[in-house]
C-alpha positions as CSV (number, residue, x, y, z in Angstrom):
1,M,58.7,-18.6,19.9
2,K,59.3,-16.1,22.9
3,P,55.9,-16.5,25.2
4,T,55.7,-12.7,24.4
5,S,55.6,-13.4,20.4
6,Y,52.6,-15.7,21.1
7,R,51.3,-12.8,23.2
8,A,51.5,-10.4,20.8
9,A,49.8,-12.4,18.1
10,A,47.1,-13.6,20.4
11,M,46.3,-9.7,20.8
12,S,46.6,-9.3,17.3
13,V,44.1,-11.7,16.5
14,A,41.9,-10.9,19.1
15,T,42.3,-6.9,17.8
16,L,41.3,-7.8,14.3
17,L,38.2,-9.8,15.6
18,A,37.1,-7.0,17.7
19,L,37.4,-4.6,14.9
20,S,35.4,-7.1,12.2
21,T,32.8,-7.4,15.2
22,M,32.5,-3.6,15.4
23,A,32.2,-3.0,11.7
24,A,29.5,-5.9,11.1
25,S,27.6,-4.3,13.9
26,Y,28.0,-1.1,12.9
27,R,26.7,-2.4,9.2
28,W,23.7,-4.4,11.2
29,M,22.8,-0.9,13.1
30,A,22.8,1.6,10.1
31,L,20.6,-1.1,7.9
32,G,18.3,-1.3,10.7
33,R,18.3,2.2,10.9
34,A,17.5,2.7,7.1
35,T,14.7,0.1,7.5
36,A,13.2,2.3,10.5
37,E,13.6,5.7,8.8
38,Q,11.8,4.0,5.5
39,S,8.7,2.5,7.6
40,F,8.2,5.7,9.7
41,E,8.0,7.5,6.0
42,V,5.6,5.1,5.2
43,Y,3.8,5.4,8.6
44,Q,3.3,9.0,8.1
45,E,1.7,8.7,4.8
46,C,-0.8,6.6,6.3
47,D,-1.5,8.6,9.1
48,R,-1.8,11.3,6.9
49,I,-4.5,9.2,4.5
50,A,-6.2,8.3,7.5
51,R,-6.8,11.3,8.5
52,E,-8.0,12.6,5.4
53,L,-10.6,9.8,5.4
54,I,-11.6,10.8,8.6
55,A,-12.6,14.5,7.3
56,L,-14.4,12.8,4.5
57,R,-16.4,10.8,6.6
58,S,-18.0,13.9,8.0
59,G,-18.2,15.7,4.8
60,T,-20.6,15.8,2.1
61,R,-20.7,12.6,-0.1
62,V,-20.5,13.2,-4.1
63,A,-22.1,10.6,-6.6
64,S,-21.5,10.6,-10.2
65,L,-24.1,11.1,-12.5
66,E,-23.4,8.1,-15.0
67,L,-22.3,4.7,-14.0
68,E,-18.7,3.9,-15.3
69,P,-18.7,0.8,-17.4
70,P,-16.1,-2.2,-16.6
71,D,-14.0,-1.0,-18.9
72,R,-13.2,2.3,-17.9
73,I,-12.8,0.9,-14.5
74,L,-10.3,-1.6,-15.6
75,A,-8.5,1.3,-17.6
76,R,-8.5,3.5,-14.4
77,V,-6.8,0.5,-12.1
78,T,-4.5,-0.1,-14.9
79,V,-3.6,3.5,-14.8
80,A,-3.5,3.8,-10.8
81,A,-0.7,0.8,-10.9
82,K,0.9,2.5,-13.4
83,N,1.2,5.8,-11.4
84,S,2.1,3.5,-8.0
85,G,4.7,1.8,-9.4
86,V,2.9,-1.8,-9.6
87,D,3.8,-3.9,-12.2
88,G,0.8,-4.7,-14.2
89,S,0.7,-8.9,-13.6
90,L,0.6,-7.9,-9.7
91,I,-3.1,-6.9,-10.4
92,Q,-4.6,-10.5,-9.3
93,S,-8.5,-9.3,-10.1
94,V,-10.5,-7.0,-10.8
95,D,-14.1,-7.6,-10.6
96,P,-16.8,-5.0,-10.8
97,E,-20.0,-6.0,-9.5
98,P,-23.7,-4.4,-10.8
99,P,-24.8,-1.5,-8.8
100,T,-27.4,-1.6,-6.0
101,R,-29.9,1.0,-4.5
102,V,-29.5,2.2,-1.3
103,G,-32.4,2.1,0.4
104,R,-35.0,4.4,-0.6
105,S,-32.4,6.7,-1.7
106,A,-32.0,8.6,-4.9
107,Y,-28.4,6.7,-5.0
108,Q,-27.0,3.4,-6.2
109,Q,-23.6,1.9,-5.1
110,R,-21.3,0.2,-6.9
111,V,-18.7,-2.2,-5.6
112,T,-15.4,-3.4,-7.4
113,R,-13.3,-5.8,-5.8
114,I,-9.7,-5.5,-6.5
115,S,-6.8,-7.5,-5.5
116,L,-2.9,-7.0,-5.9
117,Q,-0.6,-9.3,-4.9
118,N,3.5,-8.9,-3.7
119,V,3.3,-4.8,-3.3
120,T,4.8,-2.7,-1.0
121,L,2.8,-0.8,1.4
122,L,4.1,2.7,-0.3
123,Q,2.6,1.3,-3.6
124,V,-1.1,0.2,-2.0
125,V,-1.2,3.5,-0.5
126,Q,0.0,5.5,-3.8
127,F,-2.3,2.9,-5.7
128,I,-5.5,4.0,-3.8
129,E,-4.6,7.6,-3.7
130,S,-4.4,7.2,-7.8
131,L,-7.5,5.2,-7.7
132,E,-9.9,7.3,-5.9
133,S,-11.8,10.4,-7.5
134,I,-14.1,11.9,-4.7
135,S,-15.6,14.1,-7.4
136,E,-16.3,11.1,-9.8
137,G,-18.1,9.4,-6.2
138,L,-15.3,6.9,-6.2
139,T,-13.8,6.0,-3.1
140,A,-11.6,2.7,-1.2
141,R,-12.6,1.2,1.4
142,D,-12.2,-2.0,3.4
143,L,-8.8,-2.6,3.0
144,Q,-7.2,-6.0,3.6
145,L,-3.5,-6.5,3.7
146,T,-2.1,-9.9,4.0
147,T,1.9,-10.0,4.8
148,R,4.5,-11.9,2.3
149,P,7.8,-13.3,2.7
150,R,10.2,-10.1,2.2
151,G,11.2,-9.0,-1.1
152,D,14.8,-9.5,-2.7
153,D,15.8,-6.0,-1.6
154,G,14.6,-6.8,2.0
155,S,11.5,-4.5,1.9
156,E,7.8,-6.1,3.3
157,R,5.7,-7.6,0.8
158,W,2.0,-7.6,1.0
159,D,-1.0,-9.1,-1.0
160,S,-3.8,-6.5,-0.7
161,R,-7.7,-6.8,-1.5
162,L,-9.7,-3.5,-1.5
163,V,-13.0,-2.4,-2.5
164,L,-13.6,0.8,-4.9
165,T,-17.3,2.1,-4.2
166,Q,-18.9,4.3,-6.5
167,W,-21.8,6.3,-5.9
168,I,-24.1,6.8,-8.5
169,Y,-27.0,9.6,-8.3
170,S,-30.1,7.7,-9.9
171,P,-33.4,8.8,-8.6
172,I,-36.2,6.3,-8.6
173,S,-38.5,6.7,-11.4
174,E,-42.1,7.1,-10.5
175,S,-43.9,5.0,-13.0
């Protein structure tokens, strides 16, 4: 082969390598951009909920007139999981505790500890939104998230523990 043929072949190979590198870089950048956009959407949703929670803290507390039985709490958790796209098998535990009196007030508070595993942050947010019922004195608090390895689809996965609190109006009887 002539030296110019070698040079032309080398230039062709170099051009193909450069084009394939550019295509791979573009694909990597597009994937990163999509992930960033999805993360930003989740951030906006979390920010909205955080602002709502701050507003609710200063508002009037609503209490239920009756204690919600454990089977209704479990049914509520199951419906919230379904509404948020969480498979029922990912509900690790639902542990309602007995109600406790809040100081010497006319209120009792029941705490239910709920654990979810291998869920997305968006699912956690939607689960809490579906679970809470301000009009029935049910609010979520004390959310703890633990990261897991990324899912098969590349999404972030979390284990979640939260406390669902029910406020019950129950005046102290004077007997």
